[in-house]
C-alpha positions, 0 to 999 in steps of 0.5 A: 097532122097528128091527131087525138083520140078518146075512147071510153063511156060515152058520157064521159068522152063525147065533150071532147069532140068539141076540143077536135078530139076523134071521140071512139065511145065504148061501153063494155070491153069489146067495143073499146077493143074495137074502137082501139084497133080501129085508131088511125095512123094519124093518131098520136094521143088516145086518152082513155077513161079509167073503165077503158084502160082496163079494158085494154089492159096490155093492149097499150103497151103493144106500141102505138100511140101515146096513151093517158088515162082520165083520173077516176 
């Protein structure tokens, strides 16, 4: 079964765990990139905060799961 992951600032992403998403809190660029590279093969969709999306500029375009950016 394909899963959903959420990457971004802890205050904005922690509630997603209640919906069953795998939450990766990242407060800076290094933490966000680490979370992105640690995603499992079972993750089909990744929800990113605007800051996390900016930290991953260009990396999400290289293939991988579908990404969605939350409105700012």
